[in-house]
C-alpha positions as CSV (number, residue, x, y, z in Angstrom):
1,M,0.0,0.0,0.0
2,T,1.2,3.5,-0.7
3,T,0.1,6.9,0.4
4,S,-1.3,7.7,-3.0
5,S,-3.5,4.7,-3.1
6,T,-5.0,4.6,0.4
7,A,-6.5,6.9,3.0
8,V,-4.2,5.3,5.7
9,A,-0.5,6.0,5.4
10,P,2.1,4.2,7.6
11,A,3.5,6.4,10.3
12,T,7.2,5.7,9.8
13,G,8.2,8.5,12.2
14,E,9.9,11.7,11.6
15,G,13.7,11.4,11.9
16,R,13.5,7.6,12.2
17,S,15.6,5.1,10.5
18,G,14.2,2.6,8.0
19,S,14.7,-0.3,10.3
20,A,13.0,1.5,13.1
21,A,9.9,2.0,10.9
22,Q,9.8,-1.6,10.0
23,G,10.5,-3.1,13.4
24,G,8.8,-0.7,15.8
25,A,12.0,0.3,17.5
26,S,12.3,3.7,19.1
27,A,12.6,7.0,17.3
28,A,15.8,8.9,16.9
29,P,16.5,11.4,19.6
30,V,14.1,14.3,19.5
31,S,15.4,17.8,19.8
32,G,14.0,21.3,20.0
33,P,10.4,22.1,21.0
34,A,9.2,18.6,20.2
35,R,11.0,17.4,23.3
36,F,8.4,19.1,25.4
37,H,5.2,17.8,23.8
38,W,4.7,15.9,27.0
39,L,4.6,19.1,29.0
40,W,1.8,20.8,27.2
41,A,-0.2,17.6,27.2
42,A,0.3,17.2,31.0
43,L,-0.8,20.9,31.5
44,L,-3.8,20.5,29.3
45,T,-5.0,17.3,31.0
46,F,-4.5,18.9,34.4
47,V,-6.5,22.0,33.5
48,V,-9.4,20.0,32.0
49,A,-9.5,17.7,35.0
50,C,-9.6,20.6,37.4
51,I,-12.4,22.4,35.6
52,G,-15.5,21.7,37.7
53,G,-13.5,19.4,39.9
54,G,-15.5,20.1,43.0
55,A,-19.0,20.4,41.4
56,A,-20.1,16.8,41.8
57,Q,-20.8,15.6,45.3
58,P,-18.5,12.8,46.3
59,W,-19.9,9.3,46.1
60,R,-19.4,6.6,48.7
61,D,-16.0,5.3,47.6
62,E,-14.6,8.8,47.7
63,L,-16.1,9.2,51.2
64,A,-14.4,6.0,52.2
65,S,-11.1,7.6,51.0
66,W,-11.8,10.7,53.0
67,N,-12.7,8.8,56.1
68,A,-9.5,6.8,55.9
69,A,-7.3,9.7,55.0
70,A,-8.7,11.8,57.9
71,R,-7.4,9.3,60.5
72,D,-4.1,9.5,62.3
73,T,-1.4,7.5,60.6
74,G,-1.5,4.9,63.4
75,D,-5.2,4.5,63.2
76,L,-5.1,4.3,59.4
77,V,-2.5,1.5,59.5
78,G,-4.6,-0.3,62.1
79,M,-7.6,-0.1,59.8
80,L,-5.6,-1.5,56.8
81,E,-4.8,-4.6,58.8
82,H,-8.5,-5.5,58.7
83,V,-9.9,-3.9,55.6
84,D,-9.0,-2.0,52.4
85,A,-5.3,-3.0,52.5
86,V,-5.2,-2.9,48.7
87,S,-6.1,0.8,48.9
88,G,-3.5,1.5,51.6
89,A,-0.9,3.2,49.4
90,Y,-3.5,5.6,48.1
91,Y,-5.0,6.3,51.6
92,L,-1.5,7.1,53.0
93,L,-0.8,9.4,50.1
94,L,-4.1,11.1,50.5
95,H,-3.6,11.4,54.2
96,G,-0.4,13.4,53.7
97,W,-2.1,15.5,51.1
98,V,-5.2,16.5,53.1
99,S,-3.0,17.2,56.2
100,V,-1.4,20.0,54.1
101,F,-4.2,21.1,51.7
102,G,-7.4,20.3,53.6
103,D,-10.3,18.0,52.7
104,S,-12.6,20.1,50.5
105,T,-14.0,18.2,47.6
106,A,-11.7,19.9,45.1
107,M,-8.7,19.3,47.2
108,L,-9.6,15.6,47.8
109,R,-9.6,15.1,44.0
110,M,-6.6,17.2,43.1
111,P,-4.0,14.4,43.5
112,S,-6.0,12.4,40.9
113,A,-5.9,15.4,38.5
114,L,-2.1,15.6,39.0
115,A,-1.8,11.8,38.4
116,M,-3.8,12.0,35.1
117,A,-1.5,14.9,34.0
118,G,1.5,12.7,34.6
119,A,-0.2,9.9,32.6
120,A,-0.7,12.3,29.7
121,A,3.0,13.0,29.7
122,F,3.8,9.3,29.3
123,V,1.2,8.8,26.7
124,V,2.8,11.5,24.5
125,L,6.3,10.1,25.2
126,T,5.2,6.6,24.1
127,A,3.6,8.0,21.0
128,R,6.8,9.8,20.1
129,T,8.8,6.7,20.8
130,L,6.7,4.3,18.7
131,F,5.3,6.7,16.0
132,D,5.9,10.3,15.2
133,R,5.3,13.9,16.3
134,R,1.8,14.1,14.7
135,T,0.7,11.0,16.6
136,A,2.1,12.5,19.8
137,V,0.1,15.7,19.3
138,F,-3.1,13.7,18.6
139,A,-2.5,11.4,21.6
140,G,-2.0,14.4,23.9
141,L,-5.1,16.1,22.8
142,L,-7.2,13.0,22.7
143,F,-6.1,11.7,26.2
144,A,-6.8,15.1,27.8
145,L,-10.3,15.2,26.3
146,V,-11.6,11.7,26.7
147,P,-14.4,11.9,29.4
148,A,-13.0,9.1,31.5
149,V,-9.8,11.1,32.1
150,S,-11.9,13.9,33.6
151,K,-14.1,11.4,35.5
152,Y,-11.3,9.7,37.3
153,G,-9.1,12.8,37.4
154,Q,-12.0,14.2,39.5
155,E,-12.3,11.2,41.8
156,A,-10.7,10.7,45.2
157,R,-9.7,7.1,44.4
158,S,-6.5,5.4,43.2
159,Y,-7.5,4.8,39.6
160,A,-5.8,7.8,38.1
161,F,-2.5,6.7,39.9
162,V,-2.9,3.3,38.4
163,V,-3.2,4.8,34.9
164,L,-0.1,6.9,35.6
165,A,1.9,3.9,36.8
166,V,1.0,1.7,33.9
167,A,1.5,4.4,31.3
168,A,4.9,5.1,32.8
169,A,5.8,1.4,33.0
170,T,4.9,0.9,29.3
171,W,7.2,3.8,28.2
172,L,9.9,2.7,30.5
173,L,9.7,-0.8,29.1
174,L,10.2,0.6,25.6
175,R,13.3,2.6,26.8
176,A,14.7,-0.5,28.5
177,L,14.3,-2.5,25.4
178,E,16.3,0.1,23.4
179,R,19.2,-0.2,25.8
180,P,18.7,-3.0,28.4
181,T,20.8,-1.6,31.3
182,V,20.2,-1.7,35.0
183,A,19.7,2.1,34.9
184,R,16.8,1.6,32.5
185,W,15.3,-1.5,34.0
186,L,15.2,-0.1,37.6
187,P,12.7,2.7,36.8
188,Y,10.5,0.1,35.1
189,S,10.6,-1.9,38.4
190,V,9.5,1.1,40.3
191,A,6.6,1.8,38.0
192,L,5.5,-1.8,38.3
193,A,5.6,-1.6,42.1
194,A,3.6,1.6,42.0
195,A,1.0,0.0,39.7
196,G,0.6,-3.0,42.0
197,L,0.5,-1.0,45.2
198,F,-2.2,1.3,43.9
199,H,-4.3,-1.6,42.4
200,V,-3.1,-5.2,42.1
201,V,-5.4,-5.9,39.1
202,S,-3.2,-3.6,37.0
203,L,-0.4,-6.2,37.2
204,L,-2.2,-7.9,34.4
205,V,-0.2,-5.6,32.2
206,L,2.8,-7.9,32.9
207,L,1.5,-10.4,30.3
208,P,1.4,-8.1,27.3
209,H,4.7,-6.6,28.4
210,A,6.2,-10.0,28.5
211,L,4.9,-10.7,25.0
212,I,6.4,-7.5,23.8
213,V,9.8,-8.5,25.2
214,L,9.4,-11.9,23.6
215,G,8.8,-10.3,20.2
216,R,11.8,-8.1,20.5
217,W,13.9,-11.0,21.6
218,W,12.8,-13.0,18.6
219,D,14.2,-10.2,16.4
220,A,17.4,-9.6,18.3
221,R,18.0,-13.1,19.8
222,S,19.7,-11.4,22.8
223,W,19.1,-13.0,26.1
224,R,19.7,-9.7,27.8
225,L,16.2,-8.7,27.0
226,P,14.2,-11.6,28.7
227,A,16.8,-11.8,31.5
228,G,16.6,-8.1,32.2
229,Y,12.8,-8.1,32.1
230,A,12.5,-11.1,34.4
231,A,14.8,-9.5,36.9
232,A,13.0,-6.2,36.7
233,V,9.6,-7.9,37.3
234,V,10.9,-9.7,40.4
235,V,12.3,-6.5,41.9
236,G,9.1,-4.7,41.1
237,L,6.9,-7.3,42.6
238,L,8.8,-7.6,45.9
239,P,6.9,-4.8,47.7
240,V,3.6,-5.9,46.2
241,V,3.6,-9.6,47.4
242,P,2.8,-8.8,51.1
243,L,-0.1,-6.6,49.9
244,V,-1.4,-9.4,47.7
245,L,-1.3,-11.9,50.6
246,L,-3.0,-9.5,53.0
247,G,-5.6,-8.5,50.3
248,Q,-6.5,-12.1,49.7
249,R,-7.6,-12.4,53.3
250,Q,-9.8,-9.4,52.9
251,V,-11.2,-10.2,49.5
252,G,-14.6,-11.3,50.9
253,R,-15.2,-7.8,52.2
254,Q,-13.7,-6.0,49.2
255,I,-15.1,-7.3,46.0
256,S,-17.5,-10.2,46.9
257,W,-20.3,-8.2,45.3
258,L,-18.8,-8.5,41.8
259,K,-20.5,-11.2,39.8
260,T,-19.1,-13.6,37.2
261,P,-19.1,-11.7,33.9
262,H,-20.9,-12.8,30.8
263,L,-20.0,-12.1,27.2
264,R,-22.4,-9.2,27.1
265,D,-20.4,-7.6,29.9
266,L,-17.4,-7.2,27.5
267,A,-19.6,-4.8,25.5
268,G,-20.8,-3.1,28.7
269,L,-17.2,-2.6,29.9
270,W,-16.1,-1.2,26.6
271,S,-19.1,1.2,26.6
272,N,-18.0,2.5,30.1
273,L,-14.2,2.5,29.6
274,S,-14.1,6.0,28.3
275,A,-17.1,7.2,30.3
276,S,-19.0,7.8,27.1
277,P,-20.5,5.1,24.9
278,L,-20.2,7.2,21.8
279,V,-16.6,8.0,22.4
280,S,-15.8,4.4,23.3
281,F,-17.0,3.0,20.0
282,A,-15.5,5.9,18.0
283,L,-12.2,5.2,19.8
284,L,-12.3,1.6,18.9
285,A,-12.9,2.4,15.2
286,A,-9.9,4.7,15.1
287,A,-7.8,2.3,17.1
288,L,-8.3,-0.4,14.4
289,L,-6.8,1.8,11.6
290,P,-3.1,1.3,12.4
291,L,-3.6,-2.5,11.9
292,A,-4.3,-1.8,8.3
293,W,-0.8,-0.3,7.7
294,A,1.4,-2.1,5.2
295,R,4.5,-1.2,7.2
296,G,5.1,-0.4,10.8
297,R,2.5,-2.8,12.2
298,R,4.8,-3.8,15.1
299,P,4.1,-0.7,17.2
300,A,0.3,-1.0,16.7
301,A,0.4,-4.7,17.5
302,E,2.4,-4.1,20.7
303,L,0.0,-1.4,21.9
304,A,-3.0,-3.6,21.0
305,L,-1.6,-6.2,23.4
306,V,-1.4,-3.7,26.2
307,A,-4.9,-2.4,25.4
308,A,-6.8,-5.6,24.9
309,L,-5.1,-8.5,26.6
310,P,-5.6,-7.4,30.2
311,I,-9.3,-7.0,29.5
312,A,-9.5,-10.5,28.0
313,V,-7.5,-12.1,30.8
314,A,-9.6,-10.3,33.5
315,W,-12.7,-11.7,31.9
316,V,-11.4,-15.2,31.9
317,I,-10.0,-15.3,35.5
318,S,-13.2,-13.7,36.8
319,H,-14.9,-17.0,36.1
320,G,-13.0,-18.5,39.1
321,S,-13.7,-18.0,42.7
322,T,-13.4,-14.1,42.6
323,S,-14.4,-11.7,39.9
324,Y,-12.1,-8.7,39.0
325,F,-14.0,-7.6,35.9
326,L,-15.0,-4.0,36.4
327,D,-14.5,-1.0,34.1
328,R,-12.6,1.1,36.6
329,Y,-10.3,-1.8,37.5
330,L,-9.2,-1.9,33.9
331,L,-9.0,1.8,33.3
332,F,-5.2,1.4,33.0
333,T,-5.7,0.1,29.5
334,L,-7.2,3.4,28.3
335,P,-3.8,5.1,27.4
336,A,-3.0,2.3,25.0
337,W,-6.4,2.6,23.3
338,V,-5.9,6.4,23.0
339,L,-2.4,5.8,21.5
340,L,-3.8,3.4,18.9
341,A,-6.6,5.8,18.0
342,A,-4.2,8.7,17.8
343,A,-1.9,6.7,15.5
344,G,-4.8,5.8,13.3
345,L,-6.1,9.3,13.0
346,G,-2.6,10.7,12.5
347,A,-2.0,8.4,9.6
348,L,-5.1,9.3,7.6
349,R,-4.6,11.2,4.4
350,P,-5.3,13.9,3.5
351,R,-4.1,15.2,6.9
352,L,-7.2,17.3,7.4
353,L,-9.2,14.0,7.5
354,G,-7.3,13.0,10.6
355,V,-7.9,16.4,12.2
356,A,-11.6,16.1,11.4
357,G,-11.7,12.7,12.9
358,L,-10.1,14.0,16.1
359,V,-12.5,16.9,16.3
360,V,-15.5,14.5,15.9
361,L,-14.2,12.1,18.5
362,V,-13.7,14.9,21.0
363,A,-17.1,16.4,20.2
364,L,-18.9,13.1,20.8
365,G,-17.8,13.4,24.5
366,V,-18.9,17.0,25.1
367,T,-22.3,16.0,26.6
368,D,-20.7,13.4,28.9
369,Q,-18.1,16.0,29.9
370,R,-20.8,18.4,31.0
371,H,-22.7,15.7,32.9
372,L,-19.6,14.7,34.8
373,R,-19.5,18.2,36.3
374,T,-23.1,18.3,37.6
375,K,-24.0,18.1,41.3
376,Y,-25.4,14.6,41.2
377,A,-23.1,13.1,38.5
378,K,-21.5,10.6,40.9
379,D,-24.3,10.0,43.5
380,G,-28.0,11.0,43.7
381,T,-27.7,11.3,47.4
382,D,-27.5,14.9,48.7
383,G,-25.4,14.7,51.8
384,K,-24.9,18.4,52.0
385,R,-28.6,19.2,52.2
386,V,-29.1,16.5,54.8
387,A,-26.3,18.0,56.9
388,D,-27.8,21.4,56.5
389,V,-31.2,20.1,57.9
390,I,-29.5,18.6,60.9
391,A,-27.2,21.6,61.6
392,K,-30.1,24.1,61.4
393,D,-31.9,22.5,64.4
394,Y,-29.0,20.8,66.1
395,K,-28.7,20.9,69.9
396,P,-25.6,19.7,71.8
397,G,-26.1,16.1,72.9
398,D,-28.1,15.1,69.9
399,G,-27.8,11.5,68.7
400,F,-27.4,10.1,65.2
401,A,-28.9,6.9,63.7
402,P,-28.0,6.5,60.1
403,V,-29.2,3.5,58.1
404,R,-26.5,0.8,58.1
405,G,-27.0,-2.8,58.7
406,A,-27.1,-4.5,55.3
407,D,-27.0,-1.1,53.7
408,R,-23.8,0.1,55.4
409,V,-22.0,-0.2,52.0
410,F,-23.9,3.0,50.9
411,M,-22.0,4.9,53.7
412,I,-24.9,7.2,54.6
413,D,-23.1,8.0,57.8
414,F,-20.0,9.2,55.9
415,T,-22.2,11.2,53.5
416,V,-23.6,13.2,56.4
417,D,-20.4,13.4,58.5
418,Y,-18.5,14.9,55.6
419,Y,-20.7,17.9,55.4
420,L,-21.6,18.5,59.0
421,P,-20.0,21.7,60.5
422,G,-17.2,21.2,63.0
423,N,-19.4,22.4,65.9
424,V,-22.1,19.7,65.3
425,K,-21.1,16.6,67.2
426,L,-23.6,13.8,67.0
427,K,-23.6,10.6,69.2
428,D,-23.8,7.5,67.1
429,V,-26.5,5.8,69.3
430,F,-26.2,2.3,67.8
431,A,-22.4,2.1,67.6
432,E,-21.1,-0.2,70.3
433,R,-17.6,0.6,69.2
434,S,-16.5,3.4,66.9
435,A,-14.7,2.6,63.7
436,L,-11.5,3.9,65.1
437,A,-11.8,1.7,68.2
438,A,-12.6,-1.3,66.0
439,D,-9.7,-0.6,63.6
440,D,-12.2,-0.8,60.8
441,L,-13.9,1.4,58.2
442,F,-17.3,0.9,59.9
443,P,-18.3,1.0,63.6
444,V,-19.4,-2.2,65.4
445,E,-23.2,-1.9,65.8
446,C,-25.0,-2.9,68.9
447,E,-26.4,-6.4,69.0
448,Q,-29.0,-5.3,71.5
449,A,-30.2,-2.0,70.1
450,A,-32.6,-1.4,73.0
451,Q,-29.8,-1.8,75.5
452,C,-27.7,0.8,73.7
453,L,-30.5,3.3,73.9
454,E,-31.1,2.6,77.6
455,D,-27.4,3.3,78.2
456,L,-27.8,6.7,76.6
457,N,-30.3,8.3,79.0
458,G,-28.9,11.7,78.3
459,T,-29.7,11.5,74.6
460,Q,-33.1,13.3,74.4
461,R,-33.1,13.6,70.6
462,V,-31.9,11.5,67.8
463,W,-31.5,12.4,64.1
464,V,-32.5,9.3,62.0
465,V,-31.3,9.3,58.4
466,T,-32.6,6.5,56.2
467,W,-34.0,6.0,52.7
468,S,-37.1,7.9,51.6
469,G,-39.9,6.6,49.4
470,T,-42.2,5.2,52.1
471,P,-44.2,6.8,55.0
472,N,-42.0,4.8,57.4
473,P,-39.3,7.2,58.9
474,Y,-37.3,4.1,59.9
475,H,-37.3,2.5,56.4
476,K,-34.5,0.0,56.0
477,L,-33.2,0.3,59.5
478,P,-32.4,-3.1,61.1
479,E,-35.5,-4.4,62.8
480,G,-34.0,-4.2,66.3
481,Q,-33.0,-0.5,65.8
482,E,-36.4,0.4,64.4
483,K,-38.2,-1.2,67.4
484,A,-35.9,0.4,69.9
485,L,-36.6,3.9,68.5
486,K,-40.3,3.3,68.3
487,D,-40.4,2.1,71.9
488,H,-38.4,5.0,73.3
489,Y,-38.9,8.0,71.0
490,K,-41.6,9.9,69.2
491,V,-41.3,11.5,65.8
492,V,-41.0,15.3,65.9
493,K,-40.5,16.1,62.2
494,S,-39.4,14.4,59.1
495,T,-37.8,15.9,56.0
496,K,-37.3,14.3,52.6
497,V,-34.1,15.2,50.9
498,R,-34.0,13.5,47.4
499,N,-33.6,9.8,48.1
500,L,-33.0,10.2,51.9
501,Q,-35.2,11.0,54.8
502,V,-34.1,13.0,57.8
503,T,-36.3,12.4,60.9
504,L,-35.9,14.0,64.3
505,V,-37.2,11.9,67.1
506,E,-37.4,12.9,70.8
507,R,-37.4,10.7,73.9
508,A,-41.0,10.0,75.0
509,R,-41.7,11.5,78.5
């Protein structure tokens, strides 16, 4: 195929040797302003991720991050011994951050925006290594403007850091394969360790990386490549192994809710991967273009492995005792998909066709980008208004009875606590031991709810927060808690706040 006879031209790279174009080796050294493509891409991604970063109210997983990060270091480590160990690295990082910058919604999410900015830099560096300057520009723009980058760049969870670690590991692997020295393998080990510590599922990237190494070895027949890779992997996994062992003991509490995936779930995951169904399928169409090149298929094939193989493997292993198949767990594949799409669009001829494709792809995500920055984009629960209702009529000594029991995973208590003013101190009337005392994310609830209330003779009023939708102000409270409140208290007033109900009850005389 030649440029004159097809709409897709091979991206042989500017300033690259012929052998590099054929075999997918790295580009020649880049000089001048092109060396700093990664910087503008990082800045653009950071700015986009920060726009409206505090608009959406945090959802329950973010509130779990806040609750953990707000603890003293000793209390946090104690909690990790019992639950959420796999999130420990992120919680410790966030703990240090909020101790300096505070815990406003925008500040809780700022580290994720910074991580996505770092990932953008590595996306551009990888594009420049495997393809050319045009692909690098397209990749930087596309990555910054894919809705999922904003979604997880505006979320106080570890996923943006996983994307950063895997994007860095992929570029560092390519560098090490150019010149397999200890000085180049060691950064790759560090990136692998970071990926595993922030989310162990991301270590699925080791399989496509190993296949890339095997392919390069087949060309060079140099045992330095597989030997260096194996050593780098061992070093990178050393700090992750204890986490994996501890996480396995906690898996029942962490992801037992995930079900065995079906084939239709592959389509569902792909639809959600970019946080926009339209963008996801347009991205896939653009990503397939590089595989049509007559030359230079090696870079596209290597990226396709990084993009698709972890998803396929996660689907297969999730048919075992534990499922790991969830779109955000596999978000780390997004940079590779973006790179493939950018390479495809960048190779279209005439060049304006590629620019038009990029504009269309970005435009498809505009509606989703706007939605991500609305108040209820992450959660339909309005914790702020609930807290305002309580704070308005609060009296010192008031109690608190949030819906927990089987529904504790919805973290309604965290939702309210996050927004309560500092001068509002509520007694958790059905907590036998606080979460801090139990070294857990949740408090230990009273087995005998009535006895707990009898032990709190001084608590004249209790704020009950549970689900709305029925006339029952105690809807979804555990049976014992509902009976104890009915027996000892009378309803003073009840206020519906979206899908929650705030009820003030007072001790019967």
